[in-house]
N, C-alpha and C positions, 0 to 999 in steps of 0.2 A: 449228839442226834439231831438237835436244832442248832443252826447256824445264824437263821433270818427270822426273826418273829416279827409279826404286824401286829398291832392292835388299833381296832377302828375305835376311836372317840368323839364323842361328840358333847362332853363336859356334863353329862348327866350321871345320875347314881351308877346306873347300869354299866355304863363304861368306864366308870372308877372301878368298878367290881373286876372287870375284863381288866383293865390296868392292873390292878393288884395280881392278878393270875398272870399275866405277863412279864410284870416287875420280878416276879419269884422264879418262874421260868427262865429268865435270861439271867439271874444271879446264881439260879443252881448250875446253868449250863454254859454259861458264859457266851451264851449268844449274843448277837446285837439285835436290838429293839427300836422299833419303828412305830409312830402314832401316827394313823392317817385321821384327819379333819377334812371332811366334805362340806364343801360350801354350796348349799343348793339354795339358791337366789328363788327359785319359784316359790318353795317352800317356806321360806324364812319367816317365823310368826314376828319378829322384830323388826327385820329388814336394815338390822344394824349395818351389815357390811356393804350393803350396796351402792353406797356413796364413798366410802373408804377407798382408796389408790391401793392398789394390790402391792405397793413396795412397804404399805403401813399396815396392810391385811395380818401378815403375819404377827406382827407384834400384839394387835389386837387379840389375836387368835390363843397365843402363848399366854395373855394374862388372864383370858377367859378359862385356859386349860391349868393354871398354875396348882390348882390342888390335886389334878390327875401327875403332873410333872413332879409333885412333893411323893407322890407313892414309888415312885421311879427313885428319885434320890434317896428315902428312906432304904432303897436295897444296894445303893452305890452303883445303880445302872444309870447311865446317861442316854436316854431315847432321842433318835431324831425325830422331828415334826415333818411330816410330810401333809401339803395341803392339795387337795383337789378340788374341781367343779364340777356340778351334774347333780342327777339323781344320785341317793348314796348308794341304793344296791348293786346297780349297774357300775357306777365307780369304782366302788371297791372291790368286786370281782374284776373288773379290766384292771386297775392295778397293782394286786396282789398276783395277778396271774402274770402281768408282763414283767415285774421285779422280780419273779421266782423265789417267793417267799417258803419256808418250810412248814410253817404253820400262823394262821389266821386265827386269832381271838376278839371274841365280838360279845358284846352284852344283850342279854335277851329281855324282853320286858315281859314275858310271861302271860301273853296273849290266851285266852283260851280257845277253843277249838272253834267256834262262830266267830268271834273277833278277828281271827288270824283268815279266816276264809272271806270275811267280807274287807277286811283292812289290809290283809297281806303284813307280812314283817320283813324287813330288811334284813335280819339274821336268818329267815328261813328259804329268803332268796338267795343269798350269798352262800349259804352253806350248800345251795344244792349246783350252784355254778361255779363257784371256785376249785382250782386244781390241787391245792395242798388240803392237809387235813384242816379242819375247823373246830375250834374248843368254843362252845358256846355255854355262857356264864350267866346263869339265873340270879 
C-alpha cells in the first residue's frame, strides 16, 4: 500500500512520536521512509544554523536528530534525511507534493481551539493542503 513515507521532524517529542509511527509503518510494509527537516531562519529561536555553511549543516542537523534516527534503527529502517528551507507549513506541503509521497506523518502539539485559531498550527495547515493522506500523531 505505501511505498514512500515522509515524516516531518524537528527534534521535538511530538516529532519523535510521529517518527515512531513512521518507523513502524515502514518496517511493516517495506516502504522507504524519509525524514523532512525544515530550517526556518526567520523563526529559529537559537539562530544556531544561520552562520553554518550549508555543507556543514546536514551534519549538525543529523546530530540534533540522532534520537529520532535511533527510533528508525531500532525497527531496522534506514531513513533518508531531507533538508528544506523556509516556513515549515508551506515548505512541507510543497516538498511532499513535489516528491509524490504516499503518506505524510506529522506530530501535533494538541492546541486547543482558541490556540489554533490565534496561532494556527503547522499540522493543520499541512493536512489541509497536501495531496496525499496525512497521519496526525498526538
